[in-house]
C-alpha positions in Angstrom: -18.7 43.7 19.7 -16.5 44.5 16.6 -17.2 42.3 13.6 -13.9 40.9 13.2 -14.2 39.4 16.7 -17.5 37.9 16.0 -16.0 35.9 13.2 -13.0 34.8 14.9 -14.3 31.3 16.1 -15.1 31.0 12.6 -11.8 31.8 11.4 -10.1 29.7 13.6 -11.9 26.7 12.4 -11.5 27.2 9.1 -7.4 27.5 9.6 -7.5 24.4 11.8 -9.7 22.2 9.1 -6.6 21.8 6.5 -3.8 21.7 9.2 -5.8 18.7 11.0 -6.0 16.6 7.4 -2.4 17.0 7.3 -1.3 13.6 9.4 -3.7 11.6 7.5 -2.1 12.7 4.4 1.5 11.7 5.4 0.1 8.4 6.1 -2.2 7.4 2.8 -0.8 5.4 0.3 0.5 7.1 -2.6 -0.5 6.6 -6.5 1.1 3.7 -7.8 2.8 3.6 -11.3 1.4 0.1 -12.1 -1.7 -1.4 -10.6 -3.0 -4.5 -8.9 -3.5 -6.3 -12.5 0.0 -5.5 -13.8 1.5 -6.5 -10.6 -0.4 -9.7 -10.5 0.7 -10.8 -14.3 4.3 -10.1 -13.2 4.1 -12.0 -9.7 2.6 -15.0 -11.7 5.0 -14.8 -14.8 8.0 -15.3 -11.7 5.9 -17.9 -9.8 3.0 -19.5 -11.7 0.1 -20.8 -9.4 -2.6 -19.8 -8.0 -2.6 -16.4 -5.8 -4.2 -17.1 -2.4 -3.5 -13.8 -0.9 -2.7 -10.1 -2.1 -1.9 -7.1 -0.2 -1.1 -3.6 -1.5 1.5 -2.4 1.7 4.4 -0.5 2.8 7.7 -2.2 3.7 10.8 -0.9 4.4 9.8 2.2 3.4 8.8 1.7 -0.2 5.2 0.6 -1.3 4.8 -2.7 -2.8 2.2 -5.4 -3.8 2.8 -8.7 -2.1 1.3 -11.9 -3.7 1.3 -15.1 -1.8 0.7 -17.9 -4.6 0.4 -21.4 -4.1 2.2 -23.9 -6.1 1.2 -27.6 -5.2 2.3 -28.3 -1.2 4.5 -24.5 -0.8 3.5 -21.0 -1.1 5.6 -19.0 -3.3 5.9 -15.3 -1.5 6.4 -12.5 -4.6 6.9 -8.8 -4.1 6.7 -6.3 -6.6 7.6 -2.8 -6.4 4.3 -0.6 -7.2 6.5 1.9 -8.9 8.8 0.0 -11.2 7.4 -3.2 -11.4 10.8 -5.2 -10.3 10.4 -8.2 -8.0 11.6 -6.9 -4.5 10.9 -10.3 -2.9 10.9 -14.0 -3.7 10.8 -16.3 -0.9 9.1 -19.5 0.4 6.8 -19.9 3.3 7.5 -23.4 5.3 4.6 -25.5 5.7 2.4 -23.9 8.3 4.1 -20.3 8.5 2.0 -17.4 7.1 2.7 -13.6 7.3 
């Protein structure tokens, strides 16, 4: 058997490995311009209170930080764009409601 034929399975496996990682890379969270700490500071400036839940999520095609901030008896949800630091959501949850 020619040497190249003996190496075909190894070559095929080497070529398939980078291709198999493509779908995972397409769904991975990209690097953010601002970090969680800065996003928290932005959210708390807009809605003072105690952060009871925080997430890094993709919503409507854009990556953002989401914070549920307890303000007395109500919960204020603040969304901060992960690239610009701009507030993209400011809403209040109804009592007993959660995301």
